[in-house]
C-alpha positions as CSV (number, residue, x, y, z in Angstrom):
1,X,-23.5,25.7,35.0
2,X,-24.9,22.4,33.6
3,X,-25.1,24.0,30.2
4,X,-21.4,24.8,30.2
5,X,-20.5,21.4,31.4
6,X,-22.6,19.8,28.7
7,X,-21.1,22.1,26.0
8,X,-17.6,21.2,27.2
9,X,-18.4,17.5,27.1
10,X,-20.0,17.8,23.6
11,X,-16.9,19.7,22.3
12,X,-14.5,17.1,23.8
13,X,-16.6,14.2,22.3
14,X,-16.7,15.9,18.9
15,X,-12.9,16.4,19.0
16,X,-12.4,12.8,19.9
17,X,-14.7,11.6,17.1
18,X,-13.0,13.8,14.6
19,X,-9.6,12.5,15.7
20,X,-10.8,8.9,15.3
21,X,-12.3,9.6,12.0
22,X,-9.0,11.2,10.7
23,X,-7.0,8.3,12.0
24,X,-9.4,5.8,10.5
25,X,-9.1,7.6,7.1
26,X,-5.3,7.4,7.4
27,X,-5.6,3.7,8.2
28,X,-7.8,3.1,5.2
29,X,-5.4,4.9,2.9
30,X,-2.5,3.0,4.5
31,X,-4.2,-0.3,3.8
32,X,-4.5,0.7,0.1
33,X,-0.8,1.8,0.1
34,X,0.2,-1.5,1.7
35,X,-1.5,-3.5,-1.1
36,X,0.5,-1.6,-3.8
37,X,3.8,-1.2,-2.1
38,X,5.0,-4.8,-2.6
39,X,8.0,-5.2,-4.8
40,X,9.8,-2.0,-3.6
41,X,13.4,-2.8,-3.1
42,X,14.9,-0.5,-0.4
43,X,18.4,-0.8,-1.9
44,X,17.2,0.6,-5.2
45,X,16.3,4.3,-4.8
46,X,14.5,4.2,-8.2
47,X,11.9,1.9,-6.6
48,X,10.9,4.7,-4.2
49,X,9.5,6.6,-7.1
50,X,6.8,3.8,-7.4
51,X,5.4,4.8,-4.0
52,X,5.9,8.6,-4.2
53,X,2.3,9.7,-4.9
54,X,0.9,7.4,-2.2
55,X,3.6,8.5,0.3
56,X,2.8,12.2,-0.3
57,X,-0.9,11.5,0.4
58,X,-0.1,9.5,3.5
59,X,2.3,12.2,4.7
60,X,-0.6,14.7,4.6
61,X,-3.1,12.6,6.5
62,X,-0.6,10.9,8.9
63,X,-1.0,11.3,12.6
64,X,1.7,13.3,14.3
65,X,3.4,10.1,15.5
66,X,4.6,9.3,12.0
67,X,4.2,12.5,10.0
68,X,7.9,13.3,10.1
69,X,8.7,9.7,9.1
70,X,6.6,10.0,6.0
71,X,8.4,13.3,5.3
72,X,11.7,11.4,5.2
73,X,10.3,8.8,2.9
74,X,8.8,11.4,0.6
75,X,12.0,13.5,0.5
76,X,14.0,10.4,-0.5
77,X,11.5,9.3,-3.1
78,X,11.6,12.8,-4.6
79,X,15.4,12.7,-4.7
80,X,15.2,9.3,-6.4
81,X,12.7,10.7,-8.9
82,X,15.0,13.7,-9.6
83,X,18.0,11.4,-10.1
84,X,16.1,9.5,-12.8
85,X,18.4,7.1,-14.5
86,X,21.6,8.9,-13.4
87,X,23.6,6.0,-12.1
88,X,26.0,8.1,-10.1
89,X,23.2,9.9,-8.3
90,X,21.3,6.7,-7.7
91,X,24.5,5.1,-6.3
92,X,24.9,8.1,-3.9
93,X,21.3,7.8,-2.8
94,X,21.7,4.1,-2.2
95,X,24.2,5.0,0.5
96,X,21.6,7.1,2.3
97,X,18.9,4.5,2.8
98,X,19.6,4.0,6.5
99,X,17.6,7.1,7.5
100,X,14.7,6.0,5.2
101,X,14.7,2.5,6.6
102,X,14.6,3.8,10.1
103,X,11.6,6.1,9.3
104,X,9.9,3.3,7.4
105,X,10.3,1.0,10.3
106,X,8.6,3.5,12.6
107,X,5.8,3.7,10.0
108,X,5.3,-0.1,9.8
109,X,5.3,-0.4,13.6
110,X,2.7,2.4,13.9
111,X,0.7,0.8,11.1
112,X,0.5,-2.5,12.8
113,X,-0.1,-1.1,16.3
114,X,-2.6,1.7,15.5
115,X,-4.2,0.6,12.2
116,X,-3.8,-3.2,12.4
117,X,-2.3,-3.0,8.9
118,X,0.7,-5.0,7.8
119,X,2.8,-2.7,5.6
120,X,5.3,-4.6,3.4
121,X,8.7,-4.3,5.1
122,X,11.6,-2.8,3.3
123,X,14.5,-5.1,4.2
């Protein structure tokens, strides 16, 4: 019986350490992103292209709390990239920044609370 209890404890501890390690890796990636995300103007969809690669990486490693929020940011950045220099499409996208800003606010709050990282605000 003690062997089973020890095995269960070991599995729980291993799962907890793996979870911490994954979150720590996300936090390290997030800190790198924060350093490079300055100068992104949320009113200019074309600026989201600047963060697309990092946002995709962070979406993959993000904890469940913000994974969907990163998906919103990535989708918007991909749409901006597809729009290229098409002013009409970029103007249309600029009217849809509310959802992205809401998602980004959730990301910045989580970053500060869970990772102790200040992500540049999009405001």
